[in-house]
C-alpha positions in Angstrom: 148.8 145.5 81.4 148.2 145.1 77.6 148.3 141.3 75.9 149.1 141.6 72.0 147.2 138.2 70.2 150.6 137.5 67.2 149.0 135.4 64.9 151.1 132.2 63.9 153.5 132.7 67.3 154.4 128.8 68.1 154.0 129.6 71.6 150.6 130.4 71.1 149.6 127.6 69.0 151.3 125.7 72.1 149.0 127.4 74.6 146.0 126.2 72.0 146.9 122.9 71.5 147.0 122.2 76.0 144.3 124.7 76.8 141.4 124.4 74.1 142.6 120.7 72.5 143.7 118.9 75.6 142.5 120.3 78.8 139.0 121.6 77.2 137.8 119.1 74.6 138.9 115.9 75.8 139.1 116.6 79.5 136.6 119.3 80.9 133.8 117.7 78.6 133.5 114.2 78.6 131.9 113.6 82.1 131.7 110.3 83.3 128.7 108.7 80.8 131.0 110.3 78.2 133.5 108.1 79.8 132.1 105.2 80.3 130.8 105.4 76.3 134.4 105.4 75.5 135.1 102.8 77.6 132.0 100.4 76.7 133.1 100.9 72.9 137.2 100.2 73.8 138.2 103.9 72.3 140.4 104.4 75.4 144.0 103.2 73.8 143.7 105.5 71.0 142.9 108.4 72.8 145.8 107.5 75.4 148.2 106.9 72.3 147.0 110.9 71.2 147.8 112.3 75.2 150.6 110.3 74.7 151.6 113.1 72.6 150.1 115.8 74.0 151.7 115.2 76.7 154.8 115.6 75.1 154.1 118.9 74.0 152.8 120.0 76.8 156.3 119.3 78.6 157.9 120.9 76.2 155.5 124.3 76.8 156.8 124.5 80.0 160.4 125.9 78.1 158.6 128.6 75.6 157.1 130.4 79.2 159.5 133.0 78.1 158.5 133.3 74.9 155.6 135.5 76.4 158.2 138.6 76.9 156.7 141.1 74.5 160.8 140.9 73.6 159.7 138.6 70.7 158.0 141.3 68.9 161.1 143.3 67.9 162.1 140.2 66.1 158.7 139.8 64.5 157.1 143.1 63.7 157.9 145.2 60.8 158.5 148.7 63.0 161.2 147.0 64.4 163.3 146.5 61.3 164.6 149.6 61.1 166.2 149.6 64.0 169.9 148.8 64.3 171.4 145.7 65.6 172.8 146.8 68.8 169.3 149.1 69.2 167.1 146.2 68.4 168.6 143.8 71.3 169.2 147.0 73.9 165.4 147.0 73.5 164.9 143.5 73.5 166.9 143.3 76.9 164.5 146.2 78.5 161.5 144.3 77.7 162.6 141.0 79.3 163.4 143.0 83.0 160.0 144.1 82.4 158.5 141.1 81.7 160.2 139.6 84.3 159.4 141.6 86.8 155.3 141.4 85.6 156.0 137.6 84.7 158.1 135.1 87.0 158.6 132.4 84.3 160.4 130.3 86.4 157.6 130.1 89.2 154.8 129.7 86.4 157.3 126.6 85.1 157.3 124.9 88.5 153.5 125.1 89.4 152.7 124.5 85.4 154.8 121.2 85.6 153.9 120.1 88.9 150.2 120.3 87.9 151.1 118.8 84.5 152.8 115.6 86.5 149.8 115.4 88.5 147.4 115.5 85.2 149.6 112.8 83.6 149.6 110.7 87.0 146.0 110.7 87.2 145.6 109.9 83.1 148.2 107.1 83.3 146.6 105.1 86.6 143.0 106.2 84.5 144.3 104.4 81.4 145.9 101.5 83.6 142.6 100.6 85.0 140.4 101.4 82.0 142.3 98.5 80.2 142.3 96.1 82.7 140.0 93.2 81.8 138.6 93.4 85.5 137.6 97.2 84.8 134.1 97.8 85.8 131.6 101.2 85.7 132.1 102.5 89.1 136.3 102.2 88.8 135.7 104.0 85.0 133.8 106.7 86.6 136.3 107.1 89.8 139.0 107.4 87.9 137.9 109.8 85.2 136.7 112.1 88.1 140.5 112.0 89.5 141.9 112.7 85.5 139.2 115.8 85.5 139.9 117.0 88.9 143.7 117.6 87.4 143.1 118.7 84.5 140.9 121.6 86.3 144.0 122.4 88.5 146.3 122.3 85.9 143.3 124.7 83.3 143.4 127.0 86.0 146.8 128.4 85.4 145.3 129.6 81.9 141.3 130.4 82.6 143.4 132.6 85.7 145.6 134.5 83.2 148.7 133.0 84.8 150.1 131.8 81.9 148.6 134.5 79.5 146.6 134.5 76.5 149.0 136.2 74.6 152.3 138.1 74.3 152.4 140.1 78.1 153.3 144.4 77.7 153.1 145.3 80.9 
């Protein structure tokens, strides 16, 4: 299997926002001490607003999983522009069929959305708790751990190749 990285590919840009910007930089790299410091300095409300935007991007990404098929290259690469329209269509269909035999996008989408729902549930619970005036540091630490566990489960889909890092040529 070959993974092709296509610059300025919308699916890869969305993947990076979710995997790196959100799961890595906003969750995995934030330990309990930093979570407490952000709570103490009241930074979580602003972060929560940013996360709502990231959550919408993550939801939209679920509908983009088919774009990891190599058929998209037929429309993007100069080498294919000389093909007759019928030939290009046949090639795209063959590449989509090959891709679907390698990656069950529906199953990946279902797993991805399940993990996203768990992350979002843990995140909403966390933001509700840290917004409560009776919140304590142990509650922040415990709730943040729930977010990190859910984030790590979601990140695994990206790091284990379930969600490819580029266009897949099986």
